[in-house]
N, C-alpha and C positions, 0 to 999 in steps of 0.2 A: 445202608451207609457203610462206607469202608472204615477200617480201624483208624487211619490218620484223621478222617473227618470227625469221628466220635471223640478222639482225643482233643482235637482242636475245639470242638463245641464245648466239651467239658472245661477246657482251659479258659475259654471266653466266658462261660457261665460263672466259673469261680472268680475270675477277674472282676466281673461286674458286681457279684455279691460282695467281694472284698472292698471294692471301690465304694459301694453303697454304705457298708458298715463304717468305713473310714470317714466318709462324709457325715454320717450321722453323729459319730463321736466328736468330730471337729465342730459341727454345728452346735451340739449341746455344750461344749466347752466355751466357745466364743460368743454364743448368743445369750447366755445367761446374764441377766442384769445382776449387778453386784448388789446384793441385799444388805441393807444396813442392819447390823445386829443391835438390837435394843439393849441398853445398859442402864444401870442405876444412874439417875440424874437426867435421863432423857424424858422429853415430853411423851406421854402415852398417846399413841395414835388413836383417833376416834374411829369408831366403827358402828355399824347398825346391823343387828341380827334379830330374828323373830323367834319367839318361843312356840311351843306346840299348840298354844291357844290362838296363835296369830297376832299376838301383841308384839309391837316393835320396841326394842330396847337399844339405846345408844349409850356409849360410855359417857358422852357429854351430858346425859341426863343427870349425872351425879357431880357436875361442876360445883366446887366449893365444899365437897364432902370427900371422905375417904372411900376407897374402893378396894375390895378384896376380889381380884379378877382371877378366877380359877378355871383352868383348862383340864378336861377329864374325859374318860370313856367308861361306858358301862362294863366293859370287859376287864378293866384295870383293877387288880386287887388293892393296891395302895389307895386308889380313888375311893373304893368301897369303904375302906377302913376310916378314911378321914371325913367322909361326908356327914356322918352323925355329929362329929365335933364341929364342923363348919355350921351345921344347922343350929346346934346349941348356941354358938357364939353369935350367929346372925340374930337370933332372938334377943341376945343381950346388947349387941352393939348397934343395931339398925336405928334405934331411937336416939343414939348418941351421935349419929352422923357417919357411921361406917357401913357401907352396903356391900353385899355379896352379889356378884354377877358371875354366874356359872356357865361356861361355854363347853358344850359337848362337841366332840369332833366327828361330824358327818355320819351320825347314826340315825336310824329311823325314829319318827315321832313315837311309834309304839314302844320301842326299846327305851327311849328316854322317859316317856310317861310312866312305864312300868317301874323303872328304876326310881324315879321321883316319888311315886306312890309307895313303893316298898320301903324307902328310907324316910318317908314323911317330910320331904323337903318343901319348904315354903318360900325360899328365896327364888329370884328369877333364874330360870334355866333356859338358855337359848341354844340353838343348834347351828354350828358353822358348817352348813351343808356343802359348800364349795371349798372349804379349808383355806379360804382367803385370809381370814383373821388369824388362824393358826400360823400361816406363812408370814403375815404382817408382823406378828409378835415373835417369829422364829421359835415356835414351841416345838421342841424335839421330844423330851421324855414327858410322859404323863404320870402323875399330875405335875403341872407347872402352875405356879401362882405368882401374880404380879401384885404388889402392894403399891397403890397409887394414892398420893396425898391430895389434899384439898386443892392444890394448884395444878393438878393433872400431871404431876411429875412422878416417874417410877422411883419409888423409895427402896424397894427390895424385890428380888426375884428368887423364888424358891423352886428348885427343880427336883423335889422329892416329896415323899409322904411327910405330913406334919402331925405331931401329937396335939392334943387339945391345948396343952400349956403353950406350945409354940404358936398356935392359932390365936390364942388370947393375947400373947405378947405382940404379935404382928398386927393384929387389929388395933391394939392400943397405940402402936407406933404411927398409925395414920388417922388417929382421932383429929377432927378439925378443931383448931384452937380459936 
């Protein structure tokens, strides 16, 4: 191949690559659905997830009761720190009508079971394998916790690690009356 043909081929190749990149960028910008960011006062979207034992859990299972909906990961140091506090208060509040539903983000059953056993967790732990629920709730940092009242309305959103005192106060805030 002569020099002008090589230069022309390279130029065409670069142009095609640039065109593909530009198309991909434009597609990602304009094709995204505008996701509604959930806020305090919004109705909590229902979902269905499965725990590592194959049991199905739905947010709607807790209609008429308070829900402490916690998103977490086994690799997350703040999650590890607050889990024993959540477990302690789950034991205290579950009989009063406040339930914990813990959503792990896309980790393996083995990792989640090992974590659950290590921390002695007795509340329901489900896995969001597809990350659809994480996306539905717009969860960015872990841990993130949604406090949902008996009417299914988001009462508070906590996007950080909580102390045991904070967990007590938050669970009290969604006690069904």
